C-alpha positions in Angstrom: 274.9 158.5 -95.8 277.8 158.9 -98.2 277.6 154.7 -97.8 274.2 154.8 -98.9 274.7 157.2 -101.9 276.9 154.9 -103.1 274.8 152.1 -103.2 272.1 153.9 -104.6 274.4 154.2 -107.5 275.6 151.1 -107.8 272.0 150.4 -107.7 271.0 153.1 -110.7 274.1 151.6 -112.6 272.7 148.0 -112.9 269.5 149.2 -113.4 271.2 151.0 -116.6 272.5 148.0 -117.7 269.5 145.9 -117.4 266.8 148.1 -118.3 268.2 150.7 -120.4 268.5 149.3 -123.7 265.2 150.3 -125.1 265.8 153.9 -123.7 268.9 154.1 -125.3 267.0 152.6 -128.9 264.0 155.0 -128.9 266.6 157.8 -128.3 268.5 156.9 -130.9 265.4 156.8 -133.4 264.2 160.6 -132.0 267.2 162.1 -132.4 268.1 160.6 -135.9 264.4 161.6 -137.2 264.2 165.5 -135.5 268.2 165.4 -137.0 266.5 164.5 -140.5 263.7 167.8 -139.3 266.5 170.4 -138.9 269.1 171.5 -141.0 271.7 172.3 -138.6 271.6 171.6 -134.8 274.3 173.5 -133.1 275.5 173.6 -129.6 277.9 175.8 -127.0 279.4 174.8 -124.0 278.0 170.8 -123.5 281.5 170.6 -122.5 280.3 172.3 -119.1 277.6 169.4 -118.4 278.7 167.4 -115.3 279.9 163.6 -116.1 278.7 162.5 -112.6 276.2 162.9 -110.1 272.3 164.1 -110.4 271.5 167.1 -112.4 268.7 168.8 -113.2 268.4 170.4 -116.6 266.6 173.6 -116.6 265.4 174.2 -120.1 264.2 177.5 -121.7 262.1 178.7 -123.4 259.5 175.9 -124.7 259.3 176.6 -127.9 258.9 173.5 -129.7 257.0 171.2 -127.4 257.7 167.3 -128.1 260.7 168.6 -130.1 262.6 170.2 -127.2 263.4 167.2 -125.4 265.0 165.4 -128.2 267.2 168.4 -129.1 268.6 168.3 -125.9 269.0 164.3 -125.4 270.7 164.8 -128.9 273.5 166.9 -127.5 274.2 165.9 -123.5 276.4 163.0 -122.5 273.8 161.8 -119.7 270.6 159.9 -120.1 267.7 162.8 -119.0 264.6 161.5 -117.7 261.5 164.6 -118.4 258.2 165.4 -116.3 255.9 164.6 -118.6 252.4 166.0 -118.2 249.7 163.0 -116.9 247.1 164.1 -119.7 250.1 163.3 -122.3 250.8 160.2 -120.8 247.5 159.0 -121.1 247.4 159.9 -124.5 248.4 156.4 -127.1 251.2 157.5 -128.7 252.7 159.7 -127.0 251.9 157.8 -123.5 253.9 154.7 -125.3 257.0 156.9 -125.9 257.0 158.7 -122.9 257.3 155.4 -120.9 260.1 154.3 -123.0 262.1 156.9 -122.3 261.1 156.7 -118.8 259.5 160.0 -118.3 258.2 160.8 -115.2 254.2 161.6 -114.8 253.2 164.9 -113.4 249.3 165.4 -113.0 248.6 169.0 -114.1 245.8 171.0 -112.1 244.4 172.6 -115.5 244.4 169.5 -117.1 241.9 167.8 -114.4 239.8 171.5 -114.4 236.0 171.3 -114.9 233.3 173.6 -116.0 231.5 174.9 -112.7 227.7 174.6 -112.7 226.2 178.5 -113.2 227.9 181.5 -112.8 230.1 183.9 -110.5 230.2 187.4 -109.4 231.4 189.8 -106.6 228.6 191.6 -104.9 230.9 194.0 -103.1 233.7 194.8 -104.8 235.7 197.0 -102.1 234.1 195.8 -98.8 234.7 192.1 -99.2 236.1 191.3 -102.6 237.2 188.0 -101.9 233.3 187.0 -101.1 232.2 185.2 -104.1 228.1 185.2 -105.1 227.2 182.5 -107.0 224.2 182.5 -109.6 222.6 179.4 -109.7 225.8 177.6 -108.5 226.3 174.1 -106.2 229.5 174.6 -104.4 228.6 172.6 -101.9 228.7 169.5 -103.7 231.1 170.7 -106.6 233.4 172.3 -104.3 235.4 171.9 -101.5 238.1 173.9 -99.5 241.6 174.3 -101.3 240.4 173.9 -104.8 240.8 177.1 -107.0 237.9 179.0 -109.1 239.7 179.6 -112.4 238.2 182.8 -114.8 237.9 182.6 -118.5 240.8 182.9 -120.8 243.1 182.5 -117.9 242.6 186.2 -116.7 242.1 185.5 -112.7 242.1 182.1 -110.4 241.8 182.1 -106.1 242.2 179.5 -103.8 238.8 178.6 -102.4 239.4 178.7 -98.4 235.6 178.3 -97.3 232.3 177.4 -98.7 229.1 179.0 -96.7 226.6 177.4 -99.0 225.7 176.2 -102.7 225.7 180.3 -103.7 228.8 181.5 -101.5 232.1 181.0 -101.0 235.3 182.5 -99.7 238.5 182.8 -101.7 242.0 183.6 -100.0 242.8 186.7 -101.8 241.5 189.4 -104.0 241.5 188.8 -108.0 243.0 192.3 -108.5 243.7 191.7 -112.1 241.4 194.5 -114.5 240.3 191.9 -116.8 239.3 189.3 -113.7 237.4 192.6 -112.1 235.2 193.4 -115.5 233.8 189.7 -115.5 233.0 189.5 -111.8 231.3 192.7 -111.5 229.1 192.3 -114.7 225.6 191.5 -113.2 225.1 188.5 -114.7 228.3 187.4 -113.7 230.6 185.1 -115.6 231.7 181.4 -116.3 234.0 179.6 -114.3 235.8 176.1 -113.7 236.9 174.7 -110.9 240.5 173.3 -110.4 241.0 170.8 -107.7 244.0 170.2 -105.6 246.3 168.3 -106.9 249.3 166.0 -104.5 252.3 165.8 -106.2 253.9 163.5 -103.5 254.1 160.7 -105.5 255.8 163.0 -108.4 258.6 164.0 -105.7 259.1 160.7 -104.7 260.0 159.9 -108.2 262.1 162.5 -109.1 264.1 162.2 -105.7 264.7 158.6 -106.2 266.0 159.7 -109.9 268.0 162.2 -108.4 269.7 159.6 -105.5 270.4 157.5 -108.4 272.8 159.8 -109.4 270.6 160.4 -112.8 269.6 163.4 -114.6 266.1 165.1 -114.6 264.5 167.5 -117.4 261.9 169.9 -116.7 260.8 173.5 -118.6 259.9 175.5 -115.9 257.8 177.9 -118.0 255.5 175.0 -117.6 254.5 174.9 -121.4 255.4 175.6 -124.6 254.5 178.7 -125.9 255.9 181.0 -129.2 256.4 184.6 -127.3 259.9 186.3 -127.9 260.5 186.5 -123.9 260.6 183.8 -121.3 257.4 183.3 -119.3 257.7 183.3 -116.2 259.3 180.3 -114.1 257.3 177.7 -111.8 258.8 176.8 -108.7 258.9 173.2 -109.6 262.6 172.6 -110.2 263.6 175.1 -107.2 261.5 172.8 -104.8 263.0 169.6 -106.0 266.2 170.7 -105.8 266.1 171.7 -102.3 263.8 169.0 -101.5 266.5 166.7 -102.4 269.4 168.5 -100.9 267.8 168.9 -97.9 267.4 164.8 -97.5 270.3 163.9 -98.5 273.1 166.6 -98.1 276.2 164.5 -99.7 273.8 164.4 -102.8 275.9 166.8 -104.8 273.0 167.9 -107.3 273.7 170.5 -110.0 271.5 172.5 -112.0 272.1 173.5 -115.3 270.4 176.1 -117.4 269.8 175.3 -120.9 268.8 177.5 -123.7 267.0 176.8 -127.0 267.2 179.1 -130.0 265.5 178.5 -133.1 265.7 180.1 -136.3 261.9 179.4 -137.2 261.0 176.4 -135.2 258.4 175.4 -137.4 259.9 175.2 -140.7 261.2 171.8 -142.1 264.8 171.7 -142.4 265.7 174.9 -140.8 268.2 175.5 -137.7 268.5 175.3 -133.9 271.1 176.2 -131.5 271.2 174.6 -127.8 273.2 176.6 -125.3 274.3 174.8 -121.8 275.4 177.5 -119.1 277.0 177.1 -116.0 276.1 174.6 -113.5 274.6 176.2 -110.6 275.4 174.7 -107.3 272.6 174.3 -104.0 273.7 176.5 -101.7 273.7 175.2 -98.3 272.0 178.3 -96.5 269.4 178.1 -98.9 268.9 174.6 -98.1 269.1 175.2 -94.5 266.3 178.1 -94.9 264.1 175.5 -96.9 264.0 173.0 -93.6 262.6 175.4 -91.4 259.0 175.4 -93.6 256.4 178.0 -93.8 257.4 181.7 -95.1 261.5 180.6 -94.9 260.8 177.8 -97.0 259.2 179.6 -99.8 261.8 182.5 -99.0 264.6 180.0 -99.8 262.7 178.5 -103.4 262.4 182.3 -104.8 266.2 182.7 -103.9 267.1 179.5 -106.1 264.5 180.5 -108.4 266.2 184.4 -109.0 268.9 182.5 -109.6 267.8 179.8 -112.3 266.2 182.4 -114.1 269.5 184.8 -114.2 271.3 181.8 -115.3 269.0 180.7 -118.3 269.2 184.8 -119.3 272.3 184.0 -120.6 271.9 181.0 -122.6 268.8 182.6 -123.9 267.2 185.6 -126.4 264.6 187.5 -124.8 263.3 191.0 -126.1 260.1 192.3 -125.5 258.7 192.0 -129.0 259.3 191.0 -132.0 260.3 194.5 -133.7 262.9 194.7 -131.1 264.1 191.2 -132.2 264.4 192.0 -135.6 265.9 195.3 -135.2 268.7 194.2 -132.6 269.7 191.4 -135.2 270.1 193.7 -138.2 272.4 196.0 -136.2 274.1 192.6 -135.2 274.7 191.9 -139.1 275.8 195.4 -139.9 278.5 195.7 -137.5 281.6 194.8 -139.1 284.9 195.3 -137.4 286.6 192.0 -139.1 286.2 189.4 -141.7 286.5 186.4 -139.1 283.9 184.1 -140.1 281.1 182.9 -137.0 279.6 179.5 -136.8 275.6 179.4 -136.4 275.8 179.3 -132.8 278.4 181.9 -131.8 275.9 184.1 -134.3 273.4 183.5 -131.6 275.6 184.1 -128.8 276.8 187.6 -130.4 273.0 188.8 -131.0 272.5 187.9 -127.2 275.5 190.2 -126.3 273.9 192.9 -128.6 270.4 192.6 -127.2 272.2 193.4 -123.7 274.3 196.9 -125.3 271.0 198.2 -126.5 269.1 197.8 -123.3 271.9 199.7 -122.0 272.0 202.0 -124.6 268.6 202.7 -125.9 267.4 205.7 -124.9 270.6 207.2 -126.7 270.0 210.1 -129.2 272.6 208.3 -131.2 271.1 204.5 -131.0 267.7 205.8 -131.8 268.9 207.3 -134.8 270.5 204.2 -136.1 267.4 202.3 -134.9 265.1 204.4 -137.6 267.6 204.3 -140.2 267.7 200.2 -140.0 263.8 200.1 -140.1 264.1 202.0 -143.0 266.5 199.8 -144.5 264.6 196.9 -143.7 261.7 198.5 -145.1 263.8 198.9 -148.3 265.2 194.9 -148.3 261.2 194.0 -147.9 260.1 196.3 -151.2 262.7 195.0 -153.6 262.1 191.3 -152.0 265.8 190.5 -150.8 267.9 189.7 -148.1 270.5 192.0 -146.4 273.6 189.7 -147.3 272.3 189.7 -151.2 272.8 193.5 -151.4 276.8 193.8 -152.2 275.6 190.7 -154.8 274.2 193.6 -156.7 277.2 195.5 -157.2 277.9 194.0 -160.6 277.3 195.2 -164.2 274.4 193.9 -166.2 276.3 191.8 -168.4 277.9 190.0 -165.4 274.8 190.1 -163.8 272.9 188.4 -167.0 275.5 185.9 -167.5 275.4 184.3 -164.0 271.4 184.8 -164.3 271.8 181.9 -167.3 274.2 179.6 -165.4 272.2 179.6 -161.9 269.0 179.0 -164.3 270.7 175.8 -165.6 271.9 174.6 -162.2 268.2 175.5 -161.2 266.7 173.5 -164.2 269.1 170.2 -163.3 268.7 170.2 -159.9 264.7 170.6 -160.1 264.3 168.1 -163.0 266.7 165.8 -160.5 264.5 166.9 -157.1 261.2 166.1 -158.9 260.1 162.9 -158.7 261.0 162.8 -155.0 258.9 165.4 -154.3 255.7 164.6 -156.6 256.2 161.4 -154.6 256.0 163.1 -151.3 253.9 165.8 -151.9 251.0 164.3 -150.3 252.7 164.2 -147.0 253.7 167.9 -147.6 250.1 168.5 -147.9 248.6 166.5 -145.2 251.4 168.0 -142.6 250.8 171.4 -143.7 246.9 171.3 -143.4 247.1 169.1 -140.0 249.6 170.6 -138.3 248.1 174.3 -138.6 244.4 172.8 -137.7 246.4 171.5 -134.3 247.9 174.8 -133.9 244.6 176.7 -134.0 243.1 174.1 -131.7 246.1 174.4 -129.3 245.4 178.6 -129.6 242.1 178.5 -128.7 242.8 176.2 -125.4 245.6 178.5 -124.1 246.1 181.9 -122.7 250.2 182.4 -123.6 250.6 181.8 -126.9 250.6 184.3 -129.7 250.2 181.9 -133.0 250.7 178.6 -131.5 253.8 178.2 -133.8 255.0 176.0 -131.0 253.3 172.7 -131.7 253.3 172.9 -135.6 256.8 170.7 -135.7 255.9 168.1 -133.4 252.8 167.4 -135.7 254.3 167.5 -139.0 256.9 165.2 -137.3 254.3 162.7 -136.1 252.3 162.9 -138.9 255.2 162.1 -141.5 256.3 159.4 -139.3 252.7 157.5 -139.7 252.2 158.9 -143.3 255.6 158.2 -145.0 255.7 154.1 -144.3 252.3 154.2 -145.5 252.8 156.2 -148.5 255.5 153.4 -149.7 253.7 150.7 -148.8 251.2 152.2 -151.4 253.5 153.2 -154.3 255.5 149.4 -153.5 252.0 147.7 -153.9 251.2 149.4 -156.7 254.2 148.4 -158.3 253.6 145.0 -157.6 250.5 145.1 -159.2 252.2 147.0 -162.4 254.2 144.7 -163.2 252.2 141.6 -162.7 249.5 143.2 -164.7 251.3 145.4 -167.0 249.6 146.6 -170.3 250.7 146.0 -173.4 252.2 149.3 -173.9 254.7 148.9 -170.6 255.5 145.1 -171.5 258.7 146.2 -172.5 259.8 148.6 -169.3 258.8 145.6 -166.9 260.3 142.9 -168.9 263.4 142.6 -167.1 261.8 142.1 -164.1 258.8 140.1 -164.8 260.0 137.1 -163.6 261.2 138.4 -160.3 259.1 137.6 -157.2 256.7 139.6 -156.0 258.4 140.4 -152.3 261.4 141.7 -154.6 259.7 143.6 -156.5 258.5 145.1 -153.3 261.5 145.7 -151.4 263.1 147.3 -154.4 260.0 149.8 -155.1 260.2 150.8 -151.5 264.1 151.2 -151.7 263.8 153.3 -154.8 261.0 155.3 -153.2 263.4 156.2 -150.3 266.4 157.0 -152.8 264.1 159.2 -154.6 263.0 161.1 -151.2 266.9 161.5 -150.7 267.4 163.4 -153.8 264.4 165.2 -153.7 265.7 166.3 -150.3 269.4 167.5 -151.2 268.4 168.9 -155.0 265.2 170.4 -153.6 266.6 172.4 -150.9 269.6 173.5 -152.8 267.6 174.4 -155.7 264.9 176.7 -153.2 269.1 178.4 -152.1 269.6 178.9 -156.1 265.9 180.5 -156.7 266.5 182.7 -153.4 269.8 184.0 -154.9 268.5 185.1 -158.3 266.0 187.9 -157.2 269.0 190.2 -156.5 270.7 189.4 -160.3 267.4 189.9 -162.0 267.3 193.1 -159.8 270.2 194.2 -161.6 269.1 193.3 -164.7 266.1 195.1 -164.6 266.8 198.1 -162.6 270.5 198.6 -163.5 273.6 199.3 -161.7 273.0 203.0 -160.6 270.1 202.1 -159.0 271.3 198.8 -156.7 274.4 201.0 -156.3 272.6 203.1 -153.7 271.3 200.5 -151.9 274.2 199.2 -151.7 275.9 202.1 -150.6 273.0 202.7 -147.8 273.8 199.8 -146.7 277.6 200.5 -146.1 277.1 203.8 -144.7 274.9 202.3 -142.5 277.0 199.7 -141.3 279.8 202.4 -140.8 277.9 204.2 -138.0 276.8 201.2 -136.5 280.3 200.0 -136.2 281.4 203.0 -135.1 278.9 203.3 -132.5 279.4 200.1 -131.4 283.3 200.3 -130.9 282.9 203.8 -129.0 280.5 202.0 -127.0 282.0 198.9 -126.5 285.0 200.3 -123.6 282.2 202.1 -121.8 280.7 198.6 -120.6 284.1 196.6 -121.2 286.9 198.4 -120.1 289.1 195.7 -122.0 287.6 196.3 -125.1 289.9 195.2 -127.8 290.5 196.9 -131.1 289.9 194.3 -133.7 287.0 192.8 -130.8 287.2 189.5 -131.7 286.4 187.5 -128.4 288.4 184.6 -128.3 285.6 182.3 -126.5 283.5 183.2 -129.8 285.9 182.6 -132.0 287.3 179.2 -130.5 283.9 178.5 -129.1 282.1 174.6 -129.3 279.4 175.5 -131.3 279.8 172.4 -133.6 277.3 170.9 -135.8 275.5 167.6 -135.5 274.4 167.6 -138.8 277.2 167.6 -141.1 275.6 164.4 -142.4 275.2 162.6 -145.6 272.4 165.1 -146.9 274.1 168.3 -146.0 277.6 167.3 -147.3 276.0 165.6 -151.0 274.3 169.2 -150.9 277.7 171.0 -150.2 279.5 168.8 -153.1 276.8 170.0 -155.8 277.1 173.6 -154.7 280.7 173.7 -155.1 280.7 172.2 -158.3 278.3 175.4 -159.4 280.7 177.6 -157.6 283.5 176.9 -158.9 281.8 177.3 -162.7 280.6 180.6 -161.7 284.3 181.4 -160.4 285.4 180.5 -164.2 282.7 182.8 -165.3 283.5 185.6 -163.6 287.2 185.5 -164.3 286.6 185.8 -168.1 283.8 188.5 -167.5 286.2 190.7 -165.0 288.4 192.2 -167.5 286.9 195.8 -167.1 284.1 197.5 -167.3 281.6 199.1 -164.6 281.4 195.8 -162.4 285.1 196.0 -162.2 285.3 199.7 -161.1 282.3 199.1 -158.8 284.3 195.8 -157.0 287.2 198.2 -157.0 285.2 200.6 -155.0 284.2 198.2 -152.4 287.6 197.0 -151.9 288.8 200.5 -151.5 286.3 200.9 -149.0 286.9 197.9 -147.0 290.3 199.0 -146.9 289.8 202.2 -145.7 287.4 201.0 -142.8 290.1 198.2 -142.0 292.7 201.1 -141.4 289.9 203.0 -139.7 289.7 199.8 -136.8 293.7 200.0 -135.8 293.1 204.0 -135.6 290.3 205.0 -134.4 288.7 208.6 -134.8 287.9 210.9 -132.4 284.4 210.1 -130.7 281.6 212.2 -132.8 278.9 211.2 -130.2 278.0 213.3 -127.0 277.1 210.2 -124.8 278.7 209.6 -121.2 279.5 206.4 -119.7 277.0 204.5 -117.8 276.3 205.4 -114.4 277.0 203.2 -111.6 273.0 202.5 -111.2 273.7 201.1 -115.2 275.9 199.0 -114.3 274.8 197.6 -111.0 271.9 196.3 -113.2 274.5 195.2 -115.8 276.3 193.3 -113.4 273.1 191.9 -112.3 272.2 190.3 -115.6 275.3 188.1 -116.3 279.2 188.6 -115.1 281.3 190.3 -116.9 283.7 188.3 -118.9 286.4 190.9 -120.8 288.4 190.5 -123.8 291.6 189.0 -123.8 293.5 188.5 -126.5 292.7 188.1 -130.4 293.4 185.0 -132.4 295.4 184.9 -135.8 294.0 184.7 -139.1 295.1 181.1 -139.2 293.0 180.2 -136.5 290.5 177.7 -137.8 286.9 178.8 -139.2 283.9 177.2 -140.1 283.4 176.3 -143.7 281.9 178.8 -146.0 278.8 178.0 -147.6 279.8 177.3 -151.3 277.0 179.7 -152.5 279.3 183.2 -151.4 275.5 185.2 -151.5 273.6 182.7 -149.7 276.0 181.1 -146.8 274.5 178.3 -145.0 274.9 180.0 -141.2 272.3 182.8 -142.5 269.4 181.5 -144.2 267.2 182.5 -141.8 267.5 183.6 -138.4 264.6 185.3 -136.7 262.4 183.3 -135.0 258.5 182.5 -136.1 257.1 186.3 -135.7 253.8 186.4 -133.4 250.7 187.5 -134.6 251.1 191.1 -133.7 254.6 191.2 -136.0 254.0 192.1 -139.7 253.5 189.2 -141.9 256.6 186.7 -141.3 256.7 186.1 -144.9 257.6 189.3 -145.4 259.8 190.0 -142.9 262.9 188.1 -144.2 264.7 191.4 -144.1 266.0 190.6 -140.5 267.4 187.1 -141.7 270.7 187.0 -141.2 273.6 188.3 -142.9 276.2 187.1 -144.9 279.1 185.4 -142.7 281.4 188.0 -144.2 279.4 191.0 -142.7 278.0 189.1 -139.4 281.8 187.6 -138.4 283.1 190.9 -137.2 280.1 191.4 -135.2 280.7 188.8 -132.3 283.7 190.9 -131.6 282.0 193.2 -129.7 280.4 191.9 -126.5 281.9 189.6 -124.4 279.3 189.6 -121.8 276.3 187.5 -121.7 272.6 188.2 -121.5 270.1 190.3 -122.4 269.3 193.4 -120.1 265.6 193.1 -120.4 263.3 190.6 -120.7 260.4 192.4 -121.6 257.2 193.7 -119.6 255.7 190.5 -116.9 253.5 188.7 -118.5 250.5 186.7 -116.8 251.4 183.5 -115.4 250.5 180.6 -117.8 247.3 178.5 -116.9 248.7 175.9 -118.7 251.9 175.6 -116.4 253.3 171.9 -115.3 253.7 173.3 -111.7 251.7 175.9 -109.9 252.7 176.0 -106.4 251.0 178.4 -103.6 
């Protein structure tokens, strides 16, 4: 068997050399396109990916449709082949790229569902709940045993075991959901769909063949994309693949790598994302033996492995029961400040995950409830003022200094705006069309889904696809118009085109194309920074209007809230982690491999201009910092910071009345993820991520929360949940070294758009 495996690996290697050129070419193309869409994509723990042997990447949450696979391809050191819905493979454009990327087609039952004739109901809910009666139905010709009947909006479905007549059939189990029974017990019944049975043997054969060749397969176990704040129930497909392949080839050496995707506004252009790889999971031999027995033992083996995979995914994802909880936890994490170490974006996501875990354990404490209410009040005030948390400290200056900075930044805004204006105008049709079409597609996806909240998960995909077709067409149109303008220039423009009038049309066309691309580049660089400046101007404007007396109150409120949160966390930390460090700087957080992949020419150019602006600001503040109320305010802030630092070195006696976690609580906590205790503190000289040149608009904290669901407040007004200044949030990572949230929210109805649905 080992010899056969080696031969398979050699065959796979030869296949790589002969046929993978197209795969690598399209992979490079799509990673560059998606890399342009996002401002930064960071990764954690990519070194954990096995360099050789078969691997199944289990990726969740599936928040960004066709963008999610590309982000994995950007960081996986291996070639990964994804399972793609057959319905998508049948589309002309997506199917073409899916085949070029060697995607594995999988037929989904719901894609083949057809509306049944007539209506159905249950006549005897308590006596015979599995007997379905039809009204004007044709069961005998439309339905066969093994198929399923599905109710509207995914409220319930059941497998048909016997067709009695055109108007009667029997299902395997009762549909007990309240919404399902309400529909089935109506006098006129309910409409239904017939879901055919799909034979997946061909798909499993393709997966087993790839794994036996030592290749990697990617799967999204939730079954479909969504925009919820918690993971959906996982399908059993990945575990069946893993156990089935290992049962057929015990020497396979297959590993499962849990992979978490975390977005900071997934549908917005130039937003940020983090991909986190978990510890590879081996396939336990005892589960393989249990799988071979078949029947109930096989299902139990799949369930157990699915539980292990689910726990692995919890260690690399953010899971909260609702958007409000996520927003509150992120605000608490920003306000926690035991040290001044800066954190990368990936480390901030990991820290948020640990805060969710801590909150899930202590959420019922009176002290925690009180701080939660104060955080909500603080966020409400931020929304009232229209600013973000990291901008509060920038308001602690006098009117004179605020006025000078206000004028300085307006000048820079004018310069950057003028440079970005031509490219913005050129690409305005792209922004308009992509926005309109993507929202239309989102509404269509929402209507067809039973699990989406606002269907934000499809917007980024459609923006990219539309821009890919529209931008070249638009630039071609501009270039043709340029050629026509030069050839038929009016008298008033004769002087403008005199130098290029003798050029051949092809040369004019190419130079026009290049000029349009360059103007788009400048618009992207300068426009992005202009938006950052606009966001930084409002705190200065508020200081000018309200005066330092009012803005100081909000700054002091933040400082007091931050101190109380820091003290409470420092008291609770040792209760969960016995080796909780005084300075709370987990080595793996400070020295983690959360690197950026997008320090490209665009970000580098933008940072260069910001450094110039910042140098001018520093010189301006030095000239004006010779006294006055602003100087006193800064001195007060430094004194408060100094006293806070000394308080960390010598903690005060606890004023809280909590008790250590009970054994049951600790057992629950340990079941979520392994405890990793804090060890030592990295010296201040440790390499840290570069700070954004604009101190009150740091690059790694411009956005933080995911797209808000429909039941949350207006996402445009909830920016208070955005990330804090690095100087505030950096120290937050110094709290928990464990792992994942203890709560994944209330159970969610199993999605009907899942990739697998094995009964």
